[in-house]
C-alpha positions in Angstrom: 21.3 -5.7 -49.9 17.8 -3.6 -49.8 17.5 0.2 -50.0 16.2 0.5 -46.7 18.9 -1.5 -45.3 21.4 0.6 -46.5 19.8 3.7 -45.8 19.5 2.4 -42.4 23.5 1.8 -41.6 24.6 4.9 -43.2 22.1 7.0 -41.1 23.0 5.5 -38.1 26.8 6.0 -38.6 25.9 9.4 -39.5 24.3 9.8 -36.5 27.2 8.6 -34.8 29.5 11.1 -36.5 28.2 13.6 -35.7 29.8 13.5 -32.2 32.9 14.8 -34.2 31.3 18.4 -34.0 30.7 18.1 -30.2 34.2 19.0 -29.4 33.9 22.5 -31.3 30.6 23.2 -29.9 31.6 22.2 -26.3 34.8 24.7 -26.8 32.7 27.6 -28.2 30.4 26.9 -24.8 32.8 26.9 -22.8 34.2 30.3 -24.4 30.9 32.4 -24.0 29.5 30.4 -20.7 28.4 33.5 -18.8 28.1 35.9 -21.9 24.0 37.2 -22.1 25.0 37.9 -25.7 25.5 34.4 -27.2 23.2 35.2 -30.4 25.6 37.6 -31.4 28.4 36.0 -31.3 26.8 33.2 -33.3 26.5 30.7 -30.6 24.5 27.7 -31.3 23.5 24.8 -29.0 25.0 21.2 -30.3 21.7 19.7 -31.6 21.0 23.1 -33.5 24.6 23.2 -34.9 24.0 19.1 -35.9 21.0 20.1 -37.9 22.2 23.1 -39.4 25.7 21.8 -40.5 23.5 18.5 -42.1 21.1 20.7 -43.7 23.9 22.8 -45.4 26.2 19.9 -46.3 23.1 18.1 -48.1 22.3 21.4 -50.0 26.1 22.0 -50.8 26.4 17.7 -51.9 23.5 18.1 -54.0 24.5 21.4 -55.6 27.9 20.3 -56.4 26.5 17.5 -58.7 25.5 20.8 -61.0 28.9 21.3 -62.4 31.4 20.7 -65.3 32.7 17.1 -63.3 29.6 15.8 -63.9 29.1 16.6 -67.2 32.6 15.0 -67.9 31.6 12.2 -66.5 28.4 11.9 -68.5 30.4 12.4 -71.4 33.3 9.9 -70.9 30.3 7.2 -69.7 28.0 7.7 -72.6 30.3 6.1 -75.3 31.1 3.0 -72.9 27.2 2.7 -72.5 26.2 2.6 -76.3 29.1 0.6 -76.9 28.3 -2.2 -74.0 24.5 -1.7 -75.4 25.3 -2.9 -78.7 26.9 -6.5 -77.1 24.4 -6.9 -74.2 22.1 -9.5 -75.7 25.2 -11.5 -77.6 27.1 -11.4 -73.7 23.8 -12.5 -71.9 23.7 -15.7 -74.6 27.0 -16.8 -73.0 25.1 -17.3 -69.4 21.3 -18.0 -70.3 19.6 -20.4 -72.8 16.6 -18.9 -73.9 15.4 -22.5 -75.4 14.8 -24.2 -71.6 14.9 -20.8 -69.6 18.0 -21.7 -68.0 21.1 -20.0 -66.6 24.4 -21.4 -67.4 28.0 -21.3 -67.1 27.2 -19.6 -63.7 29.5 -19.0 -60.6 29.4 -20.7 -57.8 26.0 -19.6 -56.0 28.1 -17.9 -53.1 29.6 -15.5 -55.4 26.0 -14.0 -56.2 25.4 -14.3 -52.1 28.2 -12.0 -51.8 28.1 -9.9 -54.3 24.5 -9.3 -53.4 25.2 -8.5 -49.8 28.9 -6.9 -50.1 28.2 -3.4 -49.6 27.3 -3.3 -46.0 31.1 -4.1 -44.9 32.4 -0.9 -46.9 30.0 1.3 -45.7 29.8 0.4 -42.1 33.8 0.2 -42.1 34.5 3.5 -44.2 31.5 5.6 -43.1 32.1 5.0 -39.1 35.7 6.6 -39.6 33.5 9.6 -39.4 33.3 8.6 -35.6 36.7 6.9 -34.5 39.1 8.4 -37.1 41.5 11.1 -35.7 42.4 12.2 -39.0 40.7 15.2 -40.3 40.3 13.8 -43.8 39.5 10.4 -43.2 36.7 11.5 -40.7 35.2 14.5 -43.0 35.5 11.6 -46.1 33.4 9.3 -43.8 30.5 11.9 -42.9 30.0 13.4 -46.5 30.3 9.7 -47.6 27.5 8.5 -45.3 25.4 12.0 -46.5 25.8 10.5 -50.3 24.9 7.2 -49.6 21.0 7.8 -49.4 20.6 10.2 -52.3 22.8 7.7 -54.6 19.8 5.3 -53.5 17.3 7.8 -53.9 18.8 8.4 -57.3 19.0 5.2 -59.1 15.1 4.2 -57.4 14.2 7.2 -59.1 15.7 6.3 -62.5 14.2 2.9 -62.1 10.8 4.2 -62.2 10.8 4.7 -65.5 9.9 1.7 -68.4 11.6 1.9 -71.3 13.7 -1.1 -72.9 17.1 -0.2 -71.1 15.5 -0.6 -67.9 14.2 -4.4 -68.6 16.6 -7.0 -66.5 18.4 -9.6 -68.8 16.4 -12.7 -69.2 17.0 -15.3 -66.3 15.4 -18.6 -64.9 14.7 -17.0 -61.4 12.4 -14.4 -63.4 9.3 -14.7 -65.9 9.6 -16.8 -69.3 7.8 -14.7 -71.2 8.4 -11.3 -69.9 11.2 -9.1 -69.0 11.4 -7.6 -65.9 11.9 -3.5 -65.1 14.3 -2.2 -62.7 17.5 -3.1 -64.1 18.8 0.5 -65.0 21.0 1.8 -63.6 23.0 -1.1 -61.1 22.2 0.2 -57.8 24.4 -2.0 -56.3 27.5 -0.7 -58.7 26.6 2.9 -58.2 27.1 2.5 -54.3 30.3 0.6 -54.4 31.4 3.2 -57.5 30.5 5.9 -55.4 33.1 4.3 -52.4 36.0 3.3 -54.9 35.8 6.6 -56.5 35.7 9.0 -53.5 38.3 6.7 -51.7 40.9 6.2 -54.2 40.8 10.0 -55.0 41.3 11.2 -51.6 43.5 8.4 -50.5 45.3 6.5 -53.5 45.7 3.1 -54.1 45.8 2.1 -50.3 42.1 2.1 -50.4 41.2 2.8 -53.9 42.4 -1.0 -55.4 41.0 -3.3 -52.6 37.5 -1.1 -53.4 38.0 -1.1 -57.3 38.8 -4.7 -56.9 35.6 -5.4 -55.4 33.5 -3.5 -57.9 35.1 -5.4 -60.6 33.9 -8.8 -58.9 30.2 -7.1 -57.9 30.1 -6.3 -61.9 31.2 -9.8 -63.2 29.0 -11.7 -60.6 25.9 -9.5 -61.9 26.4 -10.0 -65.3 26.9 -13.8 -64.9 24.1 -14.4 -62.8 21.9 -12.1 -65.4 20.8 -9.9 -62.7 21.7 -6.8 -64.8 23.1 -6.0 -68.4 26.7 -4.6 -68.5 25.4 -1.4 -69.9 23.0 -0.9 -66.6 26.8 -1.8 -64.8 28.2 1.0 -66.5 25.2 3.5 -66.2 25.6 2.8 -61.9 29.3 3.2 -62.1 28.8 6.5 -64.1 26.3 7.5 -61.5 28.2 6.3 -58.7 31.3 8.7 -60.0 29.5 11.9 -60.1 28.2 11.6 -56.2 31.7 10.8 -55.3 33.3 14.0 -57.3 30.6 16.0 -55.7 30.9 14.8 -51.8 34.9 14.9 -52.6 34.2 18.9 -53.1 32.2 18.8 -49.9 35.1 17.5 -47.9 37.2 19.8 -49.5 34.9 22.6 -48.6 34.4 21.4 -45.0 38.2 20.7 -44.1 38.9 24.7 -45.2 36.3 25.3 -42.8 37.9 23.5 -40.0 40.9 25.2 -40.8 39.3 28.7 -40.8 37.7 27.8 -37.7 41.2 27.0 -35.6 42.5 30.2 -36.5 41.1 33.0 -34.0 42.1 36.8 -33.8 40.7 39.0 -31.1 40.9 42.6 -29.6 40.0 43.9 -26.5 41.0 46.2 -23.3 44.2 45.6 -21.4 44.0 46.2 -17.6 46.0 49.0 -18.0 42.7 50.9 -20.1 44.9 50.3 -23.6 43.5 48.5 -26.5 45.2 44.9 -26.9 45.2 42.4 -30.1 45.4 38.5 -29.5 46.0 35.5 -32.0 45.8 32.0 -31.6 45.6 28.8 -33.5 44.8 25.1 -32.2 46.7 22.5 -33.7 
């Protein structure tokens, strides 16, 4: 799936998910209706709140990347990457015959088609949860997931602009016979599917982590078998996706904490008798 198509799907669902915040803004509008001092009370119109929330969450998401968790992922991924680099060419020789410039021992062509286009379904299903889910955790996770998809794509595309040896794709009968193509490091498909797998696996356990993990393994195997990526490029993509998953999970926690605070309301005023009064309310 092309990067533009993935971004378009993600942004469409993200726009739809913004409807989840209209309940709160509508309630605020009802509370502050007729009050001339709306700015002092912090009242913001629905479009304004959507934009400010979006900008704030984008900044928080990318800020969360600069954390010890990201360095831990890099530290864990690096040995796997180096180890897979050592066997890249020997592994590829199992699926490519250099003499005749032919791919060999290939899976059924449908496997390649499915692997190439399998991202749309999980992105739409999981991301659309930001719009239809009544579970706060699933809804906010879907929103954070969609918010991170474009940045995972932009991140891998930025890295792919480099032209060093690790960026070269494997020899492939559909590519040049005399020159290896660039753009293989890291695997963008692997980054996105690992992003989904790690994020939903951390937050919802095996019920989502296992099927997404199985899809990740299928995609990795199909891409190595079809000579689309070296194993090391698959590992690098998985590392990138995991880093963004950790950052997005922190964003979900922060948003859930903000929602919890918004449910508790404290106030004070003047009673009909002229004395002070206090009130507290909590919305379940």
